C-alpha positions as CSV (number, residue, x, y, z in Angstrom):
1,M,0.0,0.0,0.0
2,N,1.6,3.3,-1.2
3,R,0.3,6.1,1.0
4,R,1.4,9.7,0.8
5,L,1.2,11.9,3.8
6,P,0.2,15.5,3.3
7,P,3.0,18.1,3.9
8,L,2.7,20.2,7.0
9,L,2.5,24.0,6.7
10,A,3.5,26.2,9.7
11,A,3.2,29.9,10.2
12,L,4.1,32.2,13.1
13,G,1.1,34.4,13.8
14,P,1.3,38.0,15.0
15,A,0.8,37.0,18.6
16,G,3.6,34.4,18.4
17,V,1.3,31.4,18.2
18,L,2.4,28.6,15.9
19,A,-0.4,27.5,13.6
20,V,0.0,24.1,11.9
21,G,-2.2,22.7,9.2
22,A,-2.1,20.0,6.6
23,A,-2.1,20.7,2.9
24,L,-4.0,18.1,1.0
25,G,-2.2,16.9,-2.1
26,A,-3.8,16.3,-5.4
27,G,-4.8,12.7,-6.1
28,T,-5.4,11.8,-2.4
29,N,-8.7,10.3,-1.4
30,H,-10.1,11.8,1.8
31,A,-13.5,10.9,3.1
32,K,-15.8,13.7,4.3
33,P,-16.2,14.0,8.0
34,A,-19.4,12.5,9.5
35,T,-20.2,15.7,11.3
36,Q,-19.8,19.3,10.5
37,P,-16.8,21.1,12.3
38,S,-17.8,23.4,15.2
39,T,-18.0,27.1,14.5
40,A,-17.7,28.0,18.1
41,P,-14.7,30.2,18.9
42,A,-11.8,28.2,20.4
43,T,-10.7,31.0,22.8
44,Q,-11.9,29.2,25.9
45,P,-12.3,25.5,26.8
46,T,-15.7,24.1,26.0
47,T,-15.5,21.0,28.3
48,K,-13.8,20.3,31.6
49,P,-12.4,17.0,32.7
50,S,-14.6,14.7,34.6
51,A,-13.7,12.4,37.5
52,D,-13.7,9.5,35.0
53,T,-11.1,11.4,32.8
54,L,-8.8,12.0,35.7
55,E,-9.1,8.3,36.9
56,H,-8.6,6.7,33.5
57,Y,-6.0,9.0,31.9
58,P,-3.5,10.1,34.6
59,A,-1.0,12.7,33.5
60,P,2.6,11.9,33.9
61,P,4.7,14.2,36.0
62,A,6.5,17.0,34.1
63,P,8.9,18.6,36.5
64,P,10.0,22.1,35.6
65,L,13.6,22.8,34.9
66,S,15.7,25.5,36.5
67,P,16.7,28.4,34.3
68,E,20.3,27.0,34.2
69,E,19.0,23.5,33.2
70,E,16.7,25.0,30.6
71,L,19.6,26.9,28.9
72,K,21.3,23.5,28.3
73,T,18.3,22.3,26.2
74,F,18.6,24.9,23.5
75,V,20.3,24.1,20.2
76,L,21.7,27.1,18.4
77,A,23.1,27.7,15.0
78,P,26.9,28.3,14.8
79,G,27.8,31.8,15.8
80,F,24.8,32.4,18.0
81,R,24.8,32.4,21.8
82,I,22.0,32.6,24.4
83,E,22.0,34.3,27.8
84,L,19.5,34.3,30.6
85,V,18.3,37.9,31.1
86,A,15.2,37.3,33.3
87,S,13.6,34.4,35.1
88,E,11.1,33.7,37.9
89,P,10.0,35.4,40.1
90,A,10.5,38.5,37.9
91,V,8.5,37.0,35.1
92,Q,6.1,34.0,34.9
93,E,4.9,32.1,31.8
94,P,6.0,34.7,29.2
95,V,4.5,34.4,25.7
96,S,5.3,37.7,24.1
97,I,7.9,40.5,24.7
98,A,8.5,43.9,23.2
99,F,11.0,46.6,24.0
100,D,10.3,50.3,24.5
101,A,12.6,53.3,23.6
102,D,14.1,53.2,27.1
103,G,15.3,49.6,26.8
104,R,12.6,48.2,29.1
105,M,11.2,44.8,28.3
106,W,7.4,44.6,28.3
107,V,6.1,41.0,28.8
108,A,2.7,39.4,28.3
109,E,2.5,36.7,30.9
110,M,-0.1,34.0,30.2
111,R,-0.1,32.6,33.8
112,G,-3.4,30.8,33.4
113,Y,-2.5,28.8,30.3
114,M,-2.7,25.0,30.9
115,P,-2.1,25.0,34.6
116,D,-2.3,21.2,34.2
117,V,-2.9,18.8,31.4
118,Y,-6.6,19.0,32.0
119,A,-6.8,22.8,31.8
120,H,-8.3,23.2,35.2
121,N,-9.1,26.9,35.9
122,E,-7.6,27.9,32.5
123,D,-10.3,30.5,32.2
124,A,-9.3,32.4,35.4
125,P,-8.2,36.0,34.7
126,V,-4.7,35.7,36.1
127,G,-2.6,36.9,33.2
128,R,-0.7,40.2,33.3
129,I,1.6,42.6,31.6
130,S,4.9,43.3,33.4
131,V,7.7,45.7,32.7
132,L,11.2,44.6,33.3
133,E,14.1,47.0,33.8
134,D,17.8,46.6,33.9
135,A,18.5,48.7,37.0
136,K,22.2,47.8,37.3
137,G,23.1,48.3,33.6
138,D,24.6,44.7,33.4
139,G,22.2,43.4,30.7
140,H,20.0,41.5,33.2
141,F,16.5,42.6,33.9
142,D,16.4,42.7,37.7
143,K,13.4,45.0,38.4
144,A,9.8,44.0,37.6
145,T,6.7,46.1,37.8
146,V,3.2,44.8,37.1
147,F,1.7,47.2,34.6
148,L,-1.7,45.5,34.1
149,D,-3.2,42.4,35.7
150,D,-6.4,40.3,35.9
151,L,-6.2,39.5,32.2
152,Y,-7.6,36.4,30.4
153,L,-4.7,34.7,28.6
154,P,-3.0,37.9,27.2
155,R,-1.3,37.2,23.9
156,A,0.7,40.3,23.0
157,V,2.0,43.6,24.2
158,M,3.5,46.5,22.2
159,P,4.6,49.9,23.6
160,V,3.5,52.7,21.2
161,A,3.4,56.5,21.2
162,G,1.4,57.6,24.2
163,G,0.7,54.1,25.7
164,V,0.7,50.4,25.3
165,L,-1.3,48.0,23.1
166,V,-2.4,44.9,24.9
167,A,-4.1,41.9,23.1
168,S,-6.2,39.6,25.3
169,P,-8.7,38.1,22.9
170,P,-11.2,39.0,22.0
171,H,-10.0,42.5,23.2
172,L,-7.3,44.8,22.0
173,W,-6.8,47.6,24.5
174,F,-4.9,50.9,24.3
175,C,-3.6,51.4,27.9
176,R,-2.0,54.5,29.4
177,D,0.2,55.3,32.4
178,S,-0.6,59.0,33.1
179,K,1.4,59.1,36.4
180,G,4.7,57.7,35.1
181,D,4.8,54.9,37.6
182,L,4.5,52.0,35.1
183,H,1.0,51.1,36.3
184,C,-1.9,51.2,33.9
185,D,-4.4,53.8,35.1
186,R,-6.3,54.7,31.8
């Protein structure tokens, strides 16, 4: 039996999310699905695990690595190097970063994403936008300020003239700090 697998296409979206899809090649025979695909938005889980799920499909442990251990897992092209510039507790679950004109790092922290393999409490508004600063001038961000919190899975942050754009689907907010204390107040 000669079977061709469809090639995979991948694209990096504007919020840094990797989208993967299969391109169906000519001459392949694919049956139509028995049911129509859902048109519901996929921004929040539609089901929660039951006691039966937890009992019959236990999740294996996935211990976190220290920043030093994690650095050893990266594979870089020749001529590149990697340095640790920030880690917990200054930043938690970063998904997107941007730099402002003052060299500060703005971080979208998706702290509620997949707290466990069953997505318990994933819809809790615990995400935040933090601003990291290099107070010592040594290239390491050692000061963190929470600019905006209580967000549902924030995806992106971008400092712009007069404020900061924050994407937390389905919302895109223009946030301001009118007092200069790196806390969103407008």
